[in-house]
PAKOL-449007 format. One record per residue: residue number from 1; residue in three letters; x, y, z of N, C-alpha, C, CB in turn. Coordinates in Angstrom, 3 decimals. Glycine has a CB too. Example, Ala and Ser with C-alpha at 12.3 -4.5 7.8 and 13.67 -1.06 7.14 Angstrom:
BEGIN
REC   k   r      n.u      n.v      n.w     ca.u     ca.v     ca.w      c.u      c.v      c.w     cb.u     cb.v     cb.w
REC   1 ALA   13.190   -5.690    7.800   12.300   -4.500    7.800   13.200   -3.300    7.800   11.308   -4.473    9.046
REC   2 SER   12.850   -2.250    7.080   13.670   -1.060    7.140   12.900    0.030    7.870   14.084   -0.598    5.725
***
This chain:
BEGIN
REC   k   r      n.u      n.v      n.w     ca.u     ca.v     ca.w      c.u      c.v      c.w     cb.u     cb.v     cb.w
REC   1 UNK  353.852   38.333  185.990  353.318   37.497  185.846  354.625   36.683  183.853  351.404   38.193  185.950
REC   2 UNK  355.313   35.441  184.109  356.014   35.359  183.141  355.140   34.449  181.939  357.339   34.820  183.654
REC   3 UNK  354.734   34.412  181.238  354.387   34.171  179.477  355.650   33.707  179.016  353.919   35.675  178.456
REC   4 UNK  355.716   31.713  178.689  356.739   31.416  177.849  355.850   30.536  176.817  358.052   30.672  178.607
REC   5 UNK  356.106   31.056  175.683  355.353   30.447  174.132  356.659   30.300  173.226  354.032   31.759  173.213
REC   6 UNK  356.077   28.055  173.462  356.906   27.616  172.365  355.767   27.216  171.039  357.909   26.214  172.944
REC   7 UNK  357.506   26.975  169.840  356.355   26.903  168.744  356.463   25.530  168.308  356.502   27.966  167.432
REC   8 UNK  355.649   24.775  168.092  355.434   23.732  167.590  354.605   23.648  166.102  354.879   23.129  168.603
REC   9 UNK  355.056   22.436  165.100  354.206   21.956  164.117  353.163   23.311  164.233  353.544   20.297  164.459
REC  10 UNK  353.712   25.356  164.026  353.006   25.852  163.610  351.485   26.207  164.352  353.126   25.268  162.679
REC  11 UNK  351.653   25.502  165.794  351.123   25.932  166.855  352.110   26.545  167.980  350.385   24.887  167.286
REC  12 UNK  350.951   27.769  168.376  351.433   28.080  169.399  350.890   27.408  170.834  351.341   29.348  169.294
REC  13 UNK  351.870   27.230  171.757  351.268   26.339  172.886  351.578   27.810  173.995  352.300   24.445  173.283
REC  14 UNK  350.744   27.747  174.776  351.154   28.835  176.255  351.345   28.711  177.716  350.251   29.705  176.455
REC  15 UNK  352.426   28.190  178.406  351.850   28.377  180.029  351.578   28.937  180.754  352.121   28.194  180.718
REC  16 UNK  350.971   29.442  181.219  350.463   30.295  182.235  349.510   31.699  181.551  351.862   30.786  183.123
REC  17 UNK  349.177   31.030  180.682  348.389   32.034  179.641  346.819   32.935  180.347  347.830   30.840  178.163
REC  18 UNK  346.933   33.903  180.592  345.364   34.469  180.787  344.001   33.806  180.517  345.223   35.551  179.987
REC  19 UNK  343.370   33.557  180.705  342.297   33.225  180.046  340.598   33.435  180.741  342.660   31.836  179.754
REC  20 UNK  340.151   34.118  179.679  338.788   35.019  180.187  337.276   34.258  179.254  339.097   37.130  179.583
REC  21 UNK  336.337   34.052  180.365  335.038   33.424  179.501  334.339   35.208  179.813  333.894   31.515  180.448
REC  22 UNK  333.913   35.340  178.032  333.172   37.007  178.248  332.324   36.122  176.958  334.353   39.096  177.861
REC  23 UNK  331.551   37.792  175.835  330.396   37.333  175.819  330.704   38.331  174.466  329.203   37.446  177.131
REC  24 UNK  329.734   37.351  172.833  330.204   38.882  171.841  328.830   39.853  171.521  330.937   38.343  169.960
REC  25 UNK  329.166   41.324  171.483  328.203   41.802  171.893  327.851   41.426  169.723  328.362   43.578  172.990
REC  26 UNK  328.832   41.521  168.929  328.019   41.369  167.491  328.818   41.644  166.429  326.801   42.307  167.308
REC  27 UNK  328.426   40.438  165.742  329.636   39.992  163.909  329.107   40.557  163.185  329.820   38.358  163.000
REC  28 UNK  330.152   42.006  162.479  329.298   42.250  160.907  330.015   42.047  160.034  328.735   43.589  160.487
REC  29 UNK  328.968   41.700  158.749  330.001   41.681  157.432  330.017   42.886  156.651  329.646   40.559  156.380
REC  30 UNK  331.486   43.701  157.376  331.652   44.884  156.816  332.001   44.978  155.095  332.713   45.454  157.660
REC  31 UNK  332.656   43.375  154.183  332.995   43.908  153.087  332.905   42.699  152.879  334.074   44.766  152.788
REC  32 UNK  331.798   41.993  151.352  332.675   40.778  151.234  332.820   39.462  151.888  333.647   41.143  151.384
REC  33 UNK  334.143   38.696  151.911  334.055   38.274  153.303  335.290   38.740  154.249  333.948   36.732  153.303
REC  34 UNK  335.033   39.560  154.714  335.881   40.545  155.945  334.282   40.781  157.093  336.737   42.690  154.990
REC  35 UNK  334.700   40.647  157.774  334.089   40.072  159.177  334.587   41.324  160.109  334.807   38.329  159.750
REC  36 UNK  333.726   42.165  161.113  334.405   43.202  161.964  333.334   42.357  163.262  334.167   45.293  161.431
REC  37 UNK  334.369   41.581  164.426  334.151   41.017  165.396  333.603   41.653  166.975  335.202   40.463  165.355
REC  38 UNK  332.836   42.288  167.637  332.987   43.034  168.383  332.301   41.991  169.951  332.307   44.458  167.752
REC  39 UNK  333.465   42.053  171.115  333.604   41.115  172.366  333.799   42.154  173.487  334.948   39.969  172.280
REC  40 UNK  332.663   41.746  174.554  332.602   42.467  175.593  334.045   42.168  176.165  331.367   42.144  176.469
REC  41 UNK  334.659   43.720  176.941  336.432   42.953  176.829  336.154   43.027  178.400  338.288   44.083  175.963
REC  42 UNK  337.087   42.064  179.241  336.992   41.589  180.608  337.660   42.823  181.101  337.697   40.094  181.001
REC  43 UNK  337.087   43.296  182.825  337.301   43.990  183.468  338.913   44.168  183.574  336.575   43.698  184.406
REC  44 UNK  339.423   42.897  183.618  341.252   43.130  184.274  341.809   42.656  182.522  342.048   41.438  186.175
REC  45 UNK  341.398   42.281  181.620  342.596   42.263  180.616  342.992   43.439  179.972  342.369   41.400  179.568
REC  46 UNK  344.227   43.283  179.925  345.271   44.001  179.166  345.978   44.364  177.899  345.851   43.754  179.495
REC  47 UNK  345.984   45.285  176.624  347.490   44.557  175.786  347.857   45.825  175.684  347.484   43.548  174.097
REC  48 UNK  349.030   45.681  174.839  349.377   47.053  173.789  349.860   46.913  172.784  350.202   47.999  174.151
REC  49 UNK  349.624   47.658  171.684  349.280   48.028  170.308  350.229   46.916  170.032  349.522   49.656  169.656
REC  50 UNK  350.555   45.839  168.800  351.088   44.749  167.786  350.734   43.666  168.804  352.868   44.823  167.221
REC  51 UNK  350.233   43.215  170.195  349.860   42.144  170.925  348.593   41.019  169.561  349.005   42.978  172.623
REC  52 UNK  348.724   39.951  170.235  347.214   39.169  169.543  346.299   38.488  170.454  347.540   37.921  168.475
REC  53 UNK  345.339   37.492  170.143  344.972   37.298  171.495  344.397   35.771  170.751  343.788   38.626  172.402
REC  54 UNK  343.541   34.619  171.220  343.456   32.977  171.394  341.816   33.172  171.177  344.106   32.116  173.190
REC  55 UNK  340.926   33.513  170.076  339.703   33.635  170.657  338.950   31.585  170.495  338.732   35.184  169.559
REC  56 UNK  338.472   31.531  171.441  337.579   30.174  171.620  335.819   29.872  171.398  337.815   29.867  173.076
REC  57 UNK  335.213   29.014  171.230  334.100   29.516  171.129  333.571   28.080  171.525  333.723   30.289  169.771
REC  58 UNK  333.559   28.104  172.766  333.245   26.708  173.712  331.838   26.294  173.783  333.658   26.900  175.280
REC  59 UNK  330.589   26.887  172.957  329.220   26.559  172.766  329.030   25.833  171.321  328.349   27.896  172.897
REC  60 UNK  330.067   25.871  170.701  330.305   25.256  169.834  331.278   24.211  169.428  330.296   25.907  169.359
REC  61 UNK  330.745   23.374  168.460  331.584   22.003  168.545  332.721   21.824  167.200  330.362   20.608  168.500
REC  62 UNK  333.723   22.528  167.359  335.020   22.568  166.304  335.422   21.244  165.975  336.361   23.305  166.893
REC  63 UNK  335.561   20.704  164.634  336.079   19.615  164.514  337.368   19.784  164.103  335.404   18.870  163.799
REC  64 UNK  337.704   20.758  163.413  338.870   20.715  163.435  340.401   20.868  164.367  338.731   21.222  162.801
REC  65 UNK  341.377   20.254  164.241  342.578   20.814  165.315  343.164   21.054  166.350  342.755   21.360  165.389
REC  66 UNK  342.907   22.343  165.040  342.903   23.999  165.774  341.696   24.181  166.715  342.723   25.356  164.519
REC  67 UNK  341.000   24.175  167.720  340.545   24.867  168.581  340.130   26.298  169.103  341.020   24.557  168.999
REC  68 UNK  340.621   26.875  169.042  341.487   28.982  168.881  341.627   28.873  167.554  343.542   29.581  169.735
REC  69 UNK  340.731   30.296  167.123  342.191   30.989  166.203  343.424   32.684  167.496  340.922   32.227  164.038
REC  70 UNK  344.192   32.442  167.189  344.655   33.764  166.603  344.702   35.264  166.307  344.609   33.640  166.061
REC  71 UNK  343.931   35.916  166.673  342.814   36.732  165.340  343.683   38.484  166.496  339.798   36.172  165.513
REC  72 UNK  344.542   39.412  165.750  345.274   40.781  165.876  343.718   41.711  167.178  345.559   41.724  163.605
REC  73 UNK  343.843   42.344  168.224  343.170   43.375  168.351  343.276   44.717  167.195  343.526   43.681  169.639
REC  74 UNK  342.143   45.159  167.236  342.078   46.349  166.792  341.526   47.595  168.013  341.170   46.163  165.544
REC  75 UNK  340.838   47.112  168.438  340.877   48.133  169.364  342.261   48.572  170.113  339.941   47.746  170.299
REC  76 UNK  341.976   50.093  170.987  342.756   50.101  172.287  342.507   49.088  173.463  342.560   51.377  172.849
REC  77 UNK  343.619   49.130  174.328  342.706   48.383  176.012  342.140   49.223  176.450  343.508   47.826  177.425
REC  78 UNK  342.325   50.991  175.952  341.344   52.013  177.020  339.744   51.545  176.653  341.579   54.050  176.605
REC  79 UNK  339.172   50.618  175.405  338.832   50.392  174.230  337.349   50.156  175.398  339.756   49.145  173.080
REC  80 UNK  336.328   49.972  175.456  335.548   48.796  176.764  334.827   47.513  175.833  333.879   49.794  177.920
REC  81 UNK  335.181   47.531  174.586  335.406   46.545  173.428  336.488   45.780  173.138  335.298   47.090  172.405
REC  82 UNK  336.600   44.409  172.818  337.307   43.847  171.982  337.315   44.444  170.505  336.931   42.601  172.056
REC  83 UNK  337.861   44.876  169.576  337.401   44.830  168.519  338.616   43.602  167.351  337.207   46.530  168.188
REC  84 UNK  338.046   42.898  166.581  338.628   41.848  165.940  338.436   41.933  164.559  338.186   40.666  166.412
REC  85 UNK  339.328   41.580  163.544  338.797   41.268  162.280  339.243   39.931  161.834  339.157   42.281  161.308
REC  86 UNK  338.523   39.873  160.887  338.831   38.744  160.090  338.101   38.168  158.848  338.852   37.851  160.892
REC  87 UNK  338.775   37.630  157.756  338.283   37.110  156.587  337.918   35.476  156.488  339.284   37.478  155.618
REC  88 UNK  336.772   35.079  155.877  337.174   34.141  155.457  337.184   33.039  154.209  336.984   33.915  156.146
REC  89 UNK  337.248   33.967  153.625  338.399   33.257  151.977  337.338   32.330  151.474  340.309   32.000  152.374
REC  90 UNK  337.478   31.800  150.667  336.909   31.295  149.977  336.253   29.732  150.027  337.583   31.574  149.234
REC  91 UNK  336.972   28.953  150.995  337.125   27.766  152.063  336.406   28.465  153.010  338.691   27.246  152.594
REC  92 UNK  335.813   28.765  153.608  335.087   28.637  155.174  335.529   28.009  156.059  333.929   28.125  155.287
REC  93 UNK  336.202   27.752  157.076  337.027   26.699  157.960  335.980   26.701  158.848  338.608   27.066  158.623
REC  94 UNK  336.098   25.399  159.260  334.898   25.190  160.165  334.280   25.734  161.898  335.048   23.890  160.199
REC  95 UNK  336.034   26.440  162.242  335.636   27.601  162.825  335.033   28.184  162.702  336.017   28.180  162.949
REC  96 UNK  335.732   29.358  161.688  334.622   30.372  161.387  333.507   30.575  160.633  335.003   31.129  161.096
REC  97 UNK  332.837   29.267  159.836  331.222   28.828  160.188  331.452   28.695  160.796  330.309   28.032  159.874
REC  98 UNK  331.623   28.203  162.396  330.862   28.338  163.688  331.033   30.159  164.323  331.658   27.021  164.899
REC  99 UNK  332.077   30.528  163.592  332.006   31.988  164.190  330.820   32.540  164.024  332.940   32.939  163.634
REC 100 UNK  330.630   32.653  162.675  329.531   33.335  161.802  328.311   32.821  162.835  329.418   32.720  159.933
REC 101 UNK  328.038   31.818  163.528  327.340   31.574  164.029  326.776   31.959  165.532  327.575   30.782  163.738
REC 102 UNK  327.740   32.437  165.966  327.900   33.090  167.478  326.298   33.993  167.294  329.722   34.366  167.742
REC 103 UNK  325.762   34.177  167.863  324.665   35.689  168.516  325.264   35.940  170.148  322.376   35.142  168.693
REC 104 UNK  324.443   37.578  169.903  325.056   38.240  170.723  324.828   37.298  171.736  324.685   39.596  170.889
REC 105 UNK  325.394   38.020  173.265  325.294   37.428  174.373  325.545   35.825  174.834  324.226   37.770  174.573
REC 106 UNK  325.778   35.175  173.793  326.621   34.110  173.466  327.884   33.865  174.070  326.839   34.177  172.290
REC 107 UNK  328.833   32.861  175.010  329.444   32.426  175.624  331.229   32.636  174.403  328.592   30.992  176.107
REC 108 UNK  332.323   33.243  174.670  333.118   32.946  174.052  334.567   33.250  174.852  332.816   33.505  172.878
REC 109 UNK  335.859   32.220  174.545  336.642   32.745  175.407  337.794   33.573  175.051  336.990   31.854  176.065
REC 110 UNK  338.421   33.973  176.059  339.339   35.148  174.859  340.737   34.207  176.012  338.974   37.920  175.015
REC 111 UNK  341.559   34.109  175.152  343.318   33.782  175.483  343.994   34.677  174.746  343.984   32.226  175.025
REC 112 UNK  344.997   35.478  176.271  346.169   36.361  175.516  345.970   37.290  176.667  345.941   37.060  173.729
REC 113 UNK  347.029   38.221  176.755  347.306   38.986  174.829  348.931   37.286  174.841  348.486   42.166  174.726
REC 114 UNK  349.034   37.929  173.466  350.413   37.149  172.853  350.947   37.913  172.197  350.336   35.957  172.004
REC 115 UNK  352.153   38.013  172.083  353.323   39.077  170.882  353.895   39.579  171.419  352.994   40.178  169.922
REC 116 UNK  355.472   40.085  170.325  356.318   40.507  170.816  356.174   41.898  169.915  357.496   39.592  170.861
REC 117 UNK  355.469   42.196  169.060  356.100   42.853  167.798  354.973   44.061  168.250  356.007   41.911  165.960
REC 118 UNK  355.476   44.619  169.074  354.855   46.329  169.835  356.285   47.166  170.036  353.900   46.140  171.888
REC 119 UNK  356.609   47.817  170.145  357.269   49.399  169.942  358.206   49.121  171.425  355.803   51.130  169.997
REC 120 UNK  359.073   49.735  170.985  360.061   49.399  172.744  359.750   50.841  173.711  362.458   49.304  172.451
REC 121 UNK  360.051   50.430  174.986  359.445   50.744  175.883  360.130   52.624  176.297  359.638   49.401  176.959
REC 122 UNK  361.053   51.862  175.799  361.981   53.310  176.167  362.244   54.677  175.063  363.590   52.740  176.455
REC 123 UNK  362.260   54.561  173.636  361.631   54.996  173.242  363.252   55.978  172.431  360.377   55.383  174.227
REC 124 UNK  364.116   55.098  172.524  365.513   55.798  172.830  366.292   54.599  171.324  366.287   55.480  175.112
REC 125 UNK  365.490   54.008  170.640  365.784   52.988  169.225  365.096   53.751  167.993  364.962   51.218  169.365
REC 126 UNK  366.079   53.679  166.728  365.501   54.040  165.769  364.782   52.913  165.049  366.343   54.694  165.083
REC 127 UNK  363.751   53.368  164.728  362.902   52.533  164.577  362.212   52.798  162.611  361.813   52.828  166.021
REC 128 UNK  362.567   51.769  162.269  362.575   51.893  160.269  361.612   50.975  160.024  364.188   51.335  159.201
REC 129 UNK  360.857   51.602  159.099  359.215   50.610  158.874  359.613   50.428  157.460  357.274   51.550  159.107
REC 130 UNK  359.350   49.418  156.618  359.431   49.164  155.088  357.993   48.435  154.565  360.827   48.107  154.749
REC 131 UNK  357.160   49.394  153.666  356.487   48.475  152.877  356.729   48.016  151.867  355.644   48.709  152.664
REC 132 UNK  356.241   47.103  151.749  356.187   46.455  150.081  354.644   46.012  149.863  357.339   44.834  149.820
REC 133 UNK  354.732   46.538  148.784  353.394   46.238  147.669  353.861   45.530  147.066  352.736   47.224  146.727
REC 134 UNK  353.095   43.923  146.121  354.246   43.447  145.198  352.335   43.223  144.055  355.736   41.505  145.971
***
């Protein structure tokens, strides 16, 4: 399958991007403005570490220009659920306000996976990681 990703005004447009209708399992407030989101994993969806997905809320009215949000996978492809994490920040966006009202069993839309921030498949390359704290 061929995925074409184009950058335009800080938004990602994708052609032939897999889309899945699934359901929310839970949203849990873990710490202050940090939330853990669990979504039922579609049977034929797969990704590799370092990729992300786009989340849509078809049962909600999103008033912002961006109707989908990019969120990184926090779960393994072998897991039965998609685990995501997100912060709301001081000013909660319309999308995240709506996300926090989604009830278990309610439909959500998952698009992806996207991204190439992954380890090389051949394993013959030297990798260097930097961690900067400031």
